[in-house]
C-alpha positions, 0 to 999 in steps of 0.5 A: 499500499502507497497510503501512509496508514498508522494503525491504533490498536485500543485495548479493554483498558482504553475502553473502561468508561464512556469518556475513553472514547473522547479520548480516542476522538482527540487522537485520531483527530490529531493524526496527521496520517491515515488512522486505522483503528483496532479494537478490543472488547470493552473492559470486562466484556470478554470475561463476562461472555466467558462466564456466560459459557461456564455458568447457565444461570448467568446466561439469561442475564448477559444480554441485557448487561451486553446492552446496557454497557455499550449504551452508556458508551453510545447512546445513540447505537440504538437509533444511529446508522449501526442500529441494525448491526448492533441488534444482530449481534444482540440477537446472535448472542440470544440465539447461542446462549439459548442453544447453550443452556439447552445443553447443545455446546459446539466450538462454533457456538462459543466463538461466535459468543466470545467474538460478540465482545469485539463486534460490539466495541467496534460498533459503538466505538465508531457510533460515538466517533461519528457523533464527535465528527469523525467518519469511522466505519466498523468492520468486522475482521473475517469481514475484510479478509483476516485468515487465521492458521487453524480452526476454532482455536488458532495461535497466529494469523495467517499473514500470506492467506490474508494478503490474498483475500483482504478486500482493501476497498472496505477501508473507507474513511476512519476503519474501526476493525475487530481484534482477536478473530478471523476466518479458520481454515474450515471457513468459519470463525476463529478466535485467537488466545486472550490477548491477541487482539495486539497480534491482530493490530500487528497483522493489519499494520503488516498487510497495510504496509503501514507507517508504524503501530500504536498500542494504546495502553493505560501504563507508560510503556515497557518497564525494565521490571514489571511493576507487580515487584514493587521497584519504581522504574522508567519506561525502556525507551527502545527494544528490539523485536527479539528483545521484545518477544523474550520479555513478553514471554517472560516478564511483562503483560504489556504486550502479547509474545506474538505481537512483534512477529508481523512487523519484522519483515516490513521493518514496521516500528511499534509504539507503546503509549499511555492514552491518559498521557499522550503527549507528556509521556514518552513511548516505548519504541520497538523496532529492529534489533540492534547490535547492543550489549547493554543490559536492558530488563529483566523478566520473571515467570514464578511458579515453574516446573523443570522435568528431566528424564533419561529418554526422549519427550513422549508424544503424549506430553507433546500432544498435551501441551499443544491441546492445553495451548501452553508454551513451554519456557524450555524444551530440550530433548534428544535419544537419551534425554529431556528437559522440559519447563512448565508452570507449576499449576499445569504439571501438578494438574496433570503430574501422571503424564510426567515420568522422571525427576520434577523439580518445583522452582520459585521462578524462571528469570530472564536477562535482557541484554549482557549482564555481569555473573549472577551467584550460584543460587542462579541455575543457567537454562539457555541462552539466545541472541536476546536474553539469558535464562535462569532458574531460581529457588528462594523463600521470598521471591519479591525481595529476590527480585528486586535485590537482582534488579538493583545489583545488575543495574547499579553495576552497569550504571557505574560502568 
C-alpha cells in the first residue's frame, strides 16, 4: 500500500468508561496520517462472555448486561446507522446462549459468543466517533479477509492467506476493525488466545504496509522490571523485536508474545503509548534488533517446574501441551534425555503424564542484554541472542527479584 497508514490499537483498558472514546477521538483528530483503528472488547466484556459459557444461570442475564454497558458508551447506537448491526449481534448472542442452556455446545457456538465482544465494541466506538465528527466505519476482521492459522482456535494469523483475501476497498473513512478473531481454515470463525488483539493489530499493520503501529494502553510503556515486584522504574525507550518478544514471554504483560512477529519482515516500528498521557510520556518504541550489549530488562515468571528424564520427550506430553495451548519456557530433547520447563500449576494438574524427575522452582528469570555473572542460586537454563534464562529458588521471590534488579542495574550504571 502507498498510503501512509498508522494503525492504532485500543485495548479494553482504554475502553473502561464512556469518556474514553473522547480520548480516542482527540488522538484520531490529531493524526496527520491515515488512521486505522483496531479495538478489543470493552473492559470486562470478554470475562462476562466467558462466564456465560460456564454458568448457565448467568447466561440469561448476559444479554441485558451487554446492552446496558454498550449503550452507556454510545447512547445513539439503538437509533443510529449501525442500529441494525448492533441488534443482529445481540440477537446472535441470545440464540447461542439459548443453545448453550439447552445443552448444545459446539466450538462454533462458543466462538460466536466470544467474538461478539469485539463486534459490539467496534460498533459503539464507530458510532460514538461519528457523533464526535469522525467518519468511522466498523468492519469485522473476517469480513475484510483476515485469515487465521487453524480452525476454531488459532495461535497466529496467516499473513500470506490474508494478503490474498483482504478487501482493501472496505477501508473507507476511519476504519474501526475488530481484533482477536478471523476466518479459520474450515471457513468458520476462529479466535486467537487471550491478548491476541495486539497480534491482530500487528497483522493489519503488515497487510497495510503501515508507517507504524501504536498500541494504546493505560501504562507508560514497557518497564525494565514488571511493576508487580514493587520497584519503581522508568519505561524502556527502545527494544528490539527479539528483545520485546523474549520479555513478553517472561516478564511483561504489556504486549502479547506474538505481537511483534508480523512487523519484523517490513521493519514496521511499534509504539506503546499511554492513552492518559499521550503527549507527556515518551513511548516505548520497538523496532529492528540493534547490536547492543547493554542490560535492558529482567523478566520473571513465578512458579515453574523443571522436568528431566533419561529418554526423549513422549508424544503424549507434546500432544497435551499443544491441546492445552501451553507454551514451554524451555524444551530440550534427544535420544537419551529431555529437559522441559512448564508452569507448576499445569504440571501438578497433569502429573500422571510426566515421568522422570520433577523439580519445583520459585521462578524462571530472563535477563535481556549483557550482564554480570550471577551467584550460584541462579541455575543456567539457556541463552539466545536476546536473553539468558535461569531458574531460581528462594523463600521470598519479591525481595530476590528486587535485589537482583538493583545489583545488576547499579553495576551497569557504575560503568
